[in-house]
C-alpha positions as CSV (number, residue, x, y, z in Angstrom):
1,X,6.4,-29.7,10.3
2,X,4.5,-26.5,10.8
3,X,0.9,-26.6,9.3
4,X,1.7,-23.4,7.4
5,X,4.4,-25.3,5.5
6,X,2.0,-27.6,3.9
7,X,-1.5,-26.0,3.9
8,X,-2.7,-23.8,1.1
9,X,-3.6,-21.2,0.0
10,X,-0.7,-19.5,1.6
11,X,1.5,-16.5,0.9
12,X,5.2,-17.0,1.5
13,X,6.9,-13.8,2.8
14,X,10.7,-13.4,2.5
15,X,11.6,-11.0,5.4
16,X,15.2,-10.9,4.3
17,X,14.2,-9.6,0.9
18,X,11.9,-6.9,2.4
19,X,14.8,-6.0,4.7
20,X,17.1,-5.5,1.8
21,X,14.7,-3.4,-0.1
22,X,14.0,-1.3,2.9
23,X,17.7,-0.7,3.7
24,X,18.5,0.0,-0.1
25,X,15.7,2.6,-0.4
26,X,16.6,4.1,2.8
27,X,20.1,4.7,1.7
28,X,19.0,5.7,-1.8
29,X,16.6,8.5,-0.7
30,X,18.8,9.4,2.3
31,X,21.5,10.3,-0.1
32,X,19.6,13.5,-1.1
33,X,18.2,14.1,2.4
34,X,14.8,12.5,2.1
35,X,13.6,10.3,4.9
36,X,11.2,7.2,4.4
37,X,7.9,6.7,6.0
38,X,7.1,2.9,5.6
39,X,3.5,2.3,4.6
40,X,2.2,-1.0,6.1
41,X,-1.4,-0.9,4.8
42,X,-0.8,-3.4,1.9
43,X,0.5,-5.9,4.5
44,X,-2.4,-5.3,6.8
45,X,-0.1,-3.8,9.5
46,X,1.7,-7.2,9.8
47,X,3.9,-6.9,13.0
48,X,6.7,-9.2,11.8
49,X,7.0,-7.1,8.6
50,X,6.8,-3.9,10.6
51,X,9.5,-5.1,12.9
52,X,11.7,-5.7,9.8
53,X,11.1,-2.3,8.6
54,X,12.1,-0.6,11.8
55,X,15.2,-2.7,12.1
56,X,16.1,-1.7,8.6
57,X,16.2,1.9,9.7
58,X,12.6,3.2,9.0
59,X,11.4,5.0,12.2
60,X,8.0,6.1,11.0
61,X,5.2,3.6,9.9
62,X,2.1,4.6,8.2
63,X,-1.2,2.9,7.9
64,X,-4.8,3.8,7.0
65,X,-6.5,1.6,9.6
66,X,-6.5,2.2,13.3
67,X,-6.9,-1.5,13.8
68,X,-3.5,-2.1,12.0
69,X,-1.7,0.6,14.0
70,X,-3.1,-0.8,17.3
71,X,-2.0,-4.3,16.3
72,X,1.6,-3.2,15.6
73,X,1.6,-1.1,18.9
74,X,0.4,-4.2,20.9
75,X,3.1,-6.3,19.3
76,X,5.7,-3.8,20.8
77,X,6.8,-2.3,17.5
78,X,8.9,0.7,18.5
79,X,8.1,3.4,15.8
80,X,6.2,6.6,15.4
81,X,2.8,5.9,13.8
82,X,1.2,7.9,11.2
83,X,-2.5,7.6,10.1
84,X,-2.2,7.5,6.3
85,X,-5.6,9.1,5.6
86,X,-7.6,12.0,6.9
87,X,-9.3,10.7,10.2
88,X,-12.8,9.4,10.2
89,X,-14.7,12.0,12.4
90,X,-16.2,9.3,14.8
91,X,-12.6,7.9,15.4
92,X,-10.8,11.1,16.5
93,X,-10.3,9.8,20.0
94,X,-8.8,6.6,18.7
95,X,-6.6,8.5,16.3
96,X,-5.2,10.6,19.1
97,X,-4.8,7.5,21.4
98,X,-3.0,5.2,19.0
99,X,-1.3,7.5,16.4
100,X,1.4,10.1,16.7
101,X,0.6,11.9,13.6
102,X,-2.2,12.1,11.0
103,X,-2.8,13.4,7.5
104,X,-5.5,16.0,7.4
105,X,-7.6,18.0,5.0
106,X,-10.8,19.0,7.0
107,X,-10.7,21.8,9.5
108,X,-13.7,20.2,11.4
109,X,-11.9,17.0,11.8
110,X,-8.8,18.8,13.1
111,X,-10.9,20.6,15.6
112,X,-12.3,17.1,16.7
113,X,-8.6,15.9,17.1
114,X,-7.9,19.0,19.2
115,X,-10.8,18.3,21.5
116,X,-9.8,14.6,21.9
117,X,-6.1,15.5,22.4
118,X,-7.0,18.0,25.2
119,X,-9.3,15.5,26.8
120,X,-6.4,12.9,26.8
121,X,-3.9,15.3,27.9
122,X,-1.5,14.9,24.9
123,X,-0.4,16.7,21.8
124,X,-1.3,15.2,18.3
125,X,0.8,16.1,15.4
126,X,-0.7,16.8,12.0
127,X,0.3,17.1,8.3
128,X,-1.9,19.1,6.0
129,X,-2.3,17.5,2.6
130,X,-2.6,19.7,-0.4
131,X,-4.3,19.0,-3.7
132,X,-1.9,19.0,-6.7
133,X,-4.2,17.5,-9.2
134,X,-4.6,13.8,-8.5
135,X,-8.0,14.6,-7.0
136,X,-8.0,12.2,-4.0
137,X,-7.4,14.0,-0.9
138,X,-6.0,17.6,-0.1
139,X,-6.7,21.2,0.6
140,X,-6.9,23.4,-2.5
141,X,-3.6,25.5,-2.3
142,X,-5.7,28.7,-2.1
143,X,-7.3,27.4,1.1
144,X,-4.1,26.4,2.8
145,X,-3.1,29.8,4.4
146,X,-6.5,30.3,6.1
147,X,-6.5,26.7,7.4
148,X,-3.1,27.2,8.9
149,X,-4.3,30.3,10.6
150,X,-7.1,28.3,12.3
151,X,-5.1,25.3,13.4
152,X,-2.0,26.9,14.9
153,X,-4.2,28.4,17.7
154,X,-5.8,25.0,18.5
155,X,-4.9,23.4,21.8
156,X,-3.5,19.8,21.7
157,X,-2.5,20.2,18.0
158,X,1.0,20.6,16.6
159,X,1.2,21.5,12.9
160,X,4.4,19.8,11.8
161,X,4.2,19.6,7.9
162,X,2.6,19.7,4.5
163,X,2.3,16.8,2.1
164,X,0.7,15.8,-1.2
165,X,-0.5,12.6,-2.8
166,X,-0.1,11.9,-6.5
167,X,-0.5,8.9,-8.9
168,X,-3.1,7.1,-6.7
169,X,-6.6,8.0,-7.8
170,X,-6.0,10.1,-10.9
171,X,-2.6,8.7,-11.9
172,X,-1.0,12.2,-12.0
173,X,2.8,12.1,-12.2
174,X,4.8,13.7,-9.3
175,X,6.9,15.5,-11.7
176,X,9.5,18.4,-11.4
177,X,6.8,21.0,-11.8
178,X,4.5,19.5,-9.1
179,X,7.4,19.2,-6.6
180,X,8.6,22.6,-7.3
181,X,5.0,24.0,-6.7
182,X,4.9,22.1,-3.4
183,X,8.2,23.5,-2.3
184,X,7.0,27.0,-3.2
185,X,3.8,26.5,-1.2
186,X,5.7,25.4,1.9
187,X,8.2,28.2,1.6
188,X,5.3,30.6,1.5
189,X,3.6,29.1,4.6
190,X,6.9,29.0,6.6
191,X,7.5,32.7,5.9
192,X,4.0,33.8,6.4
193,X,3.8,32.2,9.9
194,X,7.4,32.1,10.9
195,X,7.5,28.4,11.0
196,X,10.0,25.7,10.1
197,X,8.1,22.6,9.1
198,X,9.4,19.2,10.1
199,X,7.9,17.2,7.3
200,X,7.3,18.1,3.6
201,X,6.0,14.8,2.3
202,X,6.2,14.9,-1.4
203,X,4.4,11.6,-2.2
204,X,4.9,7.8,-2.5
205,X,6.6,5.1,-4.6
206,X,5.6,7.0,-7.7
207,X,8.1,9.7,-6.8
208,X,11.1,7.5,-7.8
209,X,11.6,8.9,-11.3
210,X,11.5,12.4,-10.1
211,X,13.9,11.7,-7.4
212,X,16.5,10.0,-9.7
213,X,16.3,12.9,-12.3
214,X,15.9,16.0,-10.1
215,X,19.0,18.1,-9.3
216,X,17.1,20.0,-6.6
217,X,14.7,18.4,-4.1
218,X,13.7,21.7,-2.9
219,X,11.8,21.5,0.4
220,X,10.9,17.8,-0.1
221,X,12.3,15.8,2.8
222,X,10.0,12.8,3.2
223,X,8.3,10.1,1.0
224,X,5.8,7.5,2.0
225,X,6.8,4.2,0.5
226,X,5.0,0.9,0.4
227,X,4.9,-0.8,-3.0
228,X,8.6,-0.1,-3.8
229,X,9.7,-1.6,-0.5
230,X,7.5,-4.7,-0.8
231,X,7.3,-5.2,-4.6
232,X,10.6,-3.6,-5.7
233,X,9.1,-1.3,-8.3
234,X,8.0,2.4,-8.9
235,X,4.3,3.0,-9.6
236,X,4.0,5.0,-12.7
237,X,5.0,2.3,-15.0
238,X,5.6,-0.6,-12.5
239,X,9.3,-0.7,-13.6
240,X,11.7,-2.6,-11.5
241,X,14.0,-0.4,-9.3
242,X,17.6,-1.5,-9.7
243,X,19.0,-3.6,-6.8
244,X,15.6,-4.4,-5.4
245,X,13.8,-7.8,-5.0
246,X,10.6,-8.1,-6.8
247,X,9.6,-11.5,-5.4
248,X,9.4,-11.0,-1.7
249,X,5.8,-12.4,-1.7
250,X,4.6,-15.6,-3.4
251,X,1.1,-17.0,-3.4
252,X,0.8,-20.8,-3.4
253,X,-2.3,-22.8,-4.0
254,X,-3.1,-26.5,-4.9
255,X,-4.9,-28.2,-7.8
256,X,-8.2,-29.6,-6.6
257,X,-9.4,-30.9,-10.0
258,X,-7.6,-31.7,-13.3
259,X,-9.6,-33.0,-16.3
260,X,-9.7,-32.7,-20.0
261,X,-12.7,-30.7,-20.8
262,X,-14.1,-28.3,-23.5
263,X,-12.7,-24.7,-23.4
264,X,-16.1,-23.2,-24.0
265,X,-19.1,-23.7,-21.6
266,X,-22.1,-25.3,-23.4
267,X,-25.8,-24.4,-22.9
268,X,-27.6,-21.0,-22.8
269,X,-25.3,-18.4,-21.5
270,X,-26.5,-15.9,-18.8
271,X,-24.8,-14.0,-15.9
272,X,-22.1,-15.5,-13.8
273,X,-21.9,-15.4,-10.0
274,X,-20.9,-11.8,-10.1
275,X,-23.3,-10.4,-12.6
276,X,-21.1,-10.5,-15.6
277,X,-21.9,-12.3,-19.0
278,X,-18.7,-14.3,-19.7
279,X,-17.1,-14.8,-23.0
280,X,-14.6,-17.6,-23.9
281,X,-12.1,-18.3,-26.5
282,X,-12.5,-21.6,-28.3
283,X,-9.3,-23.5,-27.6
284,X,-10.8,-27.0,-28.3
285,X,-10.3,-29.6,-25.7
286,X,-8.0,-28.5,-22.9
287,X,-6.6,-29.6,-19.5
288,X,-8.7,-27.6,-17.2
289,X,-7.3,-27.4,-13.7
290,X,-9.2,-26.0,-10.8
291,X,-7.2,-24.3,-8.0
292,X,-8.3,-24.0,-4.4
293,X,-8.2,-20.2,-4.2
294,X,-10.5,-17.6,-5.5
295,X,-11.8,-14.1,-5.4
296,X,-12.7,-14.2,-1.7
297,X,-8.9,-14.8,-1.2
298,X,-7.2,-12.6,-3.7
299,X,-7.6,-10.2,-6.6
300,X,-7.1,-12.8,-9.2
301,X,-6.5,-10.3,-12.1
302,X,-3.2,-9.3,-10.1
303,X,-1.7,-12.7,-10.2
304,X,0.9,-13.9,-12.6
305,X,1.6,-17.7,-12.7
306,X,5.0,-18.8,-12.4
307,X,4.3,-21.8,-14.7
308,X,3.4,-21.5,-18.4
309,X,-0.4,-21.7,-17.8
310,X,-3.3,-19.3,-18.5
311,X,-5.8,-18.2,-16.0
312,X,-9.3,-18.5,-17.6
313,X,-11.4,-17.1,-14.8
314,X,-12.4,-17.3,-11.3
315,X,-15.2,-17.7,-8.8
316,X,-15.4,-17.0,-5.1
317,X,-13.5,-20.1,-4.2
318,X,-11.8,-21.3,-7.5
319,X,-9.4,-20.3,-10.2
320,X,-9.8,-22.1,-13.5
321,X,-6.6,-22.4,-15.6
322,X,-5.7,-23.9,-18.9
323,X,-2.7,-26.0,-18.0
324,X,-1.6,-26.1,-21.6
325,X,1.5,-28.4,-21.9
326,X,2.0,-28.7,-18.1
327,X,0.6,-31.9,-16.5
328,X,-1.0,-30.5,-13.5
329,X,-2.3,-33.2,-11.2
330,X,-4.6,-33.0,-8.1
331,X,-2.5,-32.0,-5.1
332,X,0.2,-30.2,-7.2
333,X,1.2,-26.7,-5.9
334,X,0.9,-23.8,-8.1
335,X,2.8,-20.5,-7.4
336,X,2.0,-16.9,-8.4
337,X,3.7,-13.5,-8.3
338,X,1.4,-10.8,-7.1
339,X,0.9,-7.1,-8.0
340,X,-0.1,-4.5,-5.5
341,X,-3.9,-5.3,-5.6
342,X,-3.3,-9.0,-5.3
343,X,-0.9,-8.5,-2.4
344,X,-3.4,-6.2,-0.6
345,X,-6.3,-8.6,-0.9
346,X,-4.2,-11.8,0.0
347,X,-2.7,-10.2,3.1
348,X,-6.1,-9.0,4.2
349,X,-7.9,-12.3,3.6
350,X,-8.2,-14.5,6.8
351,X,-8.3,-17.6,4.5
352,X,-4.7,-17.1,3.2
353,X,-2.1,-18.5,5.6
354,X,1.0,-16.3,6.1
355,X,4.3,-18.1,6.1
356,X,7.5,-16.2,6.9
357,X,11.1,-17.1,5.9
């Protein structure tokens, strides 16, 4: 028996369900002429998962970390690779070496990419990100024309598209008005400079509701999808997308202590290990079970137990639960569904074993 089959904490990854979701979304968005870029950052650029995405018809993979992109390339993943955030200035040589395309907002960084591309004798493609209200990254629309004017004369750089990001930092909806505005911006740039842009990337998994309801996608021809592929939901309300699996990932840990104890700590209360002053509901005597996983492994607030138990809190290495009517004994396995934050942290943690099925 493989050690990953018995050791915890582990995250079990159903590659078949991920493939199903990727194929379903590819077909859905493709029905209106929109291609998918598969975002691998939440799975830490996992090569096995990346291979599934490519075999499911996704030809462009995006990640925010050069290390993840390098890992996928080293594993022989055959795809175009897009850097999902504006490059760190000190990494422009690495960006040009390991990625095909990058999202950009700063002219000084683009000039750095140009110098690195010329030095390496290659052409690096860029997509300019435009700010439409979410206030994460993006050029103000009023600055776009002057920036395009500067970059189209740079050597080693090919300007291939415009994109935007919504519903990440500010939670702003990518609605019909926002998408129409992005299409108008792109149309003006194409007319002004005599261009036909290859990519107009309208956003991410939050664009599902817009896509389903719109009668005209305008210039939008690409979306960058991560959460909807891996967790089967859109990201405005975290509603399930029909015909997708929401349980491709399961976190499993073990009970390491199980005792009847008071529900409220006793003694003088001060700060806990993370600087918080805890408060507890008095439930009387309860079966308190301690699980062998903690905040160093996973974002505990993003876990939902599959059993009828309550998470009371967590420390670096432990989750404490009220087992309620469940008789949890030492060595019993306890499984959890994960939200995006919990998936991100558990896939990044070196302490959580990854098991594929």
